[in-house]
N, C-alpha and C positions, 0 to 999 in steps of 0.2 A: 504494499499500499504506499501511497506517496502523492506528492504534489509539488510542482516546481514552485520556487519562491518568487519568481519574477516573470512577468510577461509584458510584451510590447502592446500598446494600445492598437487594436485592430487585428490582433492575432488570436489564435485559439489556445485555451488552457486545458490540459488533460490531467485528471486526478483519478485515483483508484482507491478501493478499500477491499480488504479480504476478511471474510467473516469466519468465526470459530465457535465451536460448542463451548459455552462458558464453563461447563462442568469438567470437560476432558481436555479442552484446549486444542482439540483436533479441528482441522479445517473443515468447515461444514457450510453447505448452502443456506442462505437466509430463508426464513419462512416466507418472505415476500421480498420483492425488489427493494433494496435500501433507497432511502430518499435523501435529498440534499437541499440546502438552502445557502445562498450567498448574501453576505451582509457587507456594507461599506463601513469600514472602520468600526466605530461603536454605535452606529445607527441600528436600531432594533428592527426596523422594517427591512425585509429582504428585497434585493433587487432581482434575484432569480431564484427559482425553486423547481423541483420536479423529481422524477425517478432516476435511479442510476442505471437506466437502460443503455445498452451499448450503441444503439442507433443503427445496427446492421440489419435488423429485421429478422435475424435468426434466433432470437431469444433475448431475454433480458440479461443473462449472465455472459460475461465476456469469454469467448472461445469455450463454450460450455462443454464440448466434447473432451477437452484436454485440461480443463481447470476445475477447481472446486471452490466455491465461495468467493470467486474473484469478479469484482464489478468495476467497470471503467466508464467514466463520463467525460465528454469533451464539450466545453462551452465557448462561445464567441465573446471575447472581451472587447466589445465595440462600444462606441458612444451611444448607439441605438439601444444597447442593453443596459445602459446606465453607468458604464465604466468611464473613469477619468484618469488622466495621467497624474503620477506622483501621489496616488492614494493607495491605502492598504485595504485588503478585503479578507474576510473570514469565510471559510466554508465549513458548514456543520453537516455531518453525514450521520444518519441514524439507521440502524438495522435491528431486526428481531430474529433470534435463533433459538429454537426450542421454547418459544414463549418468553424468552428473556431479551430485554431491550438493551442495546449498547450504542455508543456514539463515539465519534472521533472528529477532531477539528484541524483544519489547515489554515495557514495565513500566506497570502502572496501579495505582491505589489505590482501595480501597473506603471510601466515606465514610458518615457518619451522616445519615439523612434528617431527624433531629429535633434541635432545640436546646432545652435546658432552659429552662422558664419559671420565673422567680422567683416562688415561691409567695406568695399573698396571705393575710395573717393578720388575725385580729381577736379581740377578747374579746367573747363574747356572754353575756348574763345569761339564765338559764333561769327562766321564769315561766309562769303559766297561759296567758298570751298568747304568740303566736309570738315567738321570740327576735329581738332586733335588736341592731345593733352599737353599743355604747357602753362606757363605762368600768365596771369591776366595782365592787361594793359589798360592805361587810364582812358576813361571815356569810351571804352569799347565794350559792347555787350558780351558778358561772360556768363557762364553757368557752372554752378557747383553741382556735381553729379555724385550720387551715392548708389552703387549697385547693391541690391539686397538679395541675399540668397540664404539657403539653409543646407547644411551638410547632413546627409542621411546616414544613419547607422544600421538601417534595415538591410538584411541580406538580399542581394539580387535587385535592390532598388537603384534607381539612378543616383549617382554619387552626390550631385548637387540639384536641389529642387528650387524652382522659382516660386517665390512666395507672393501672395496677394497682399497689396498694401492696404491695410485697414486704416491706419492713421499715419500720414506722411511725416509728421513731426515738425520740429522747429530748428532754426539755425541761428547761431551767433557768429559775428565776424569781428575780429580785433585787428588793429593796426599797430605796428611798431615803427616809429619814424626812423629813417636811415640817418645815421650819424648822431643820434641822441641817446640819452639814457633815461628818457621820460617814461619808459615802460609801455605796457600794452594799453591801448585805448579801445573801448568797446564802441564799434561803429554801427553794427546792426544787432539789435537786442531782440531776439525771439522772432525772426522773420519766418513766415510760413513756408514750409517745403511743399512741393506739388508732387503728385503721384504720376509714375510712368510704368510701363510694363517692365517688371523685374527691377525697378529702382525708383528713386526719388530725385528731384532736382530743385534748384533755386536760382532764379535769374538775377543778375546784379550787374551794374554798369561801372563800378569803381569810379565815381565822379571825381573830376579834377579838384573840386573844392575840398575833398577829404583825403585825397591820395597824391603821392608824388613818386617819381621814378626811384626805385630802390627800396621803397617801403616794404616791410614784411607783412604778410597777411596770414592770419590763423583763423580757421573756422571750425565750429563744433556743431554736429548734428545730433539731436537728442529727441526723446519722447516718440520715437518711431515704433509703430506696432504693425506686425504682419500676421497673416493667417495662412496656415497650410494644413490641408486635410481636416478642416474644422477646428484645428487647435490654434490658439492665439499666443503669440510670442512678443515680448518686449525686447526690442533690439538694444544692444549696448550703445553707449555714446561713442560717436566716431569723430575723429579730428583730422584735419588736413592743413597743409602749409604751402605757401608760395611766395614769390617775390614779384612785386609790381614793376612792369616795364613802362616805357615811354611810347605812347601811341603815335605821336607825331613822327618819330623816327621810323617806326614800322610802316606807317601810312605812306611816308615818302618812298621807302623801299618798295612797297607794294605798287605805288603809282609808276615808278620807274620800270618795274617788272611788267606791269600791264602795258606800258607804252612799247617796250621791246616786243612783247607778244603781238601787239597790233602791227608793229612795223614789219614783223616777219610773216604775218599772214599773207595769203595770196592777195595781191593788189596793194599791200602795205608799202611804206616808203623804201625799206631795204630790199624787199622783194622786187619792186619795180626797178630799182637801181641795178640789181643783178640781171633782171630780165632784159633790160634795154642796153646793157653793156655791149659795146661793139666787139665783134669778133676781130681777131688779128688783122691788121691792115694787109691789103694785097689781094682782096677778093675782086676779081675782074668782072666788069659789066658784060652781060650777054655771053658769058663763058662758063661751061660746065665745071662743076666742082664736086669731086668724089669724096666720100667718107667724112662729110660734115657732121661733127659730133655735138651732142647736147645732153644735159642732165635732167632727169625727171624725179620728183619726190611725191610721196603720198599726200593727199589732201587732208588726212586725218590728223597729222601732227606737223606737216610741212617740213619734216626733217628726214624721215625714213626713205631710203632709195626705193623707187617704184620699179619693181622687177616683174618680168613676165607679162607686160601689158601690150596692147596693140595701140600704138601712137599714130594719130592722124596728123598729117603734115600739110600745112597750107601756107600761102604767101600773099602779101599785099605789096604791089609794085607801085611806087610813087604815089601812094595815097589811095589807090584803087581798092575795091572790095576784095576781101579775102577769097581765094580760090585754091582748089587742091593743087599740090605740087605735082610735077610730072610723075614722081614716085609717091603714092598716097601714104603708104605705111612705112615707118622707119624699121630698121633692123636693130635688135638688141645686141649690145656689146657685152656688158656685165655691170653689176652693182649700180643700176639706175642710169647707165650711159647707153645712149642709142645713137645710131648714125643713119645718114641719108645721102644718097647721090643726088645733087642738085643739077638739073638740066640747065642749059643756056637760057631757056625760056623762063626758068624760075628766077634768074638773076638779071633779067633784061630791064633794068631801071637804075636810076641814081640812088634811090633809097628803097631798100627791100626789107620788109618786116616779116620774119618767119614766125609762125604760130604752131605749137605742138600741143595737142590735147588728147586727153583720155579721161573717162568718167571718174576714176578713182585717184587721179593725180592732179597736182596743181598745173594750171596752164603755163607753158613756158613761152615767153616772147623774146625774140632776139632781133634787133634792128641793125642792118648792115648798110654802110655807105660804100658803094662800089667805086672802083677806080677804072679808068679807061684802059 
């Protein structure tokens, strides 16, 4: 006879009893199936009760053909049956043998299948590009993020469970002035966190009136409550740390970067300079030119060589409309380099603009001033 002393909420508990003849001590079947009652702690009202039937449908005694007086019962320790985590329960089993009544008791405890995972926090800066973890900057929209999860101790369960945010909690933000010993100053006192899937967040701008470049920032998230499998958990207080940057410097760098990106786009200043750069001097008017080479790049990033494409070749002579070259399609050399044999008719002008196009590549324009 026996009973385990601990069971996880949501799991089954199995307990047993063996009955004996009280006069001889010999193992003997009970006069009737023993009964059981389950009590929470010292509460006198039982939460479960019934017979010690084995539930197999083959009789009330466990493995009747091979055992004597042996009874086994399995119960589901679920919230639906009235069980709660971190509480103790008592089982009272009663049996009658030969008209004499006897009883035995067991105690067990219901445990929690999850342990709180210390939340991971960061300060993310919101921009046109996907946010990434770094220190905040002045007057730039930032967000304090706390990812909330639980570690499961349950066998075969997913190692980390995403919890439902019951109460997002609050945040405090402190500032420590660079180059001073004035100590920490509370800037945000109890700001309200907001809920997101698997986490919580708080938006903050780090206004210029309160912050300067090099200031230290400390934040604390507290009073967060999460729910998993109907169980409620109070998260531990979480802290994070950062250094405030200067947004004007970063914005200037960003502006220069954006300008360069615009210049290099198809049709941008630098792209047009390259497109219209004259080929080496000496290309003769109305004279065939073989193996004229040019470079093609993909229009997805304007950098990667465009290989394996079919390039259409056209020319505009002395300002006339573009028309196909005598050889319409160029021949690939390698690594984005293509070549074409230009006929005399393709170069029969003082100013000739060559245009090379393909749907996945940047258009390449090359203007030539021919010589006599």
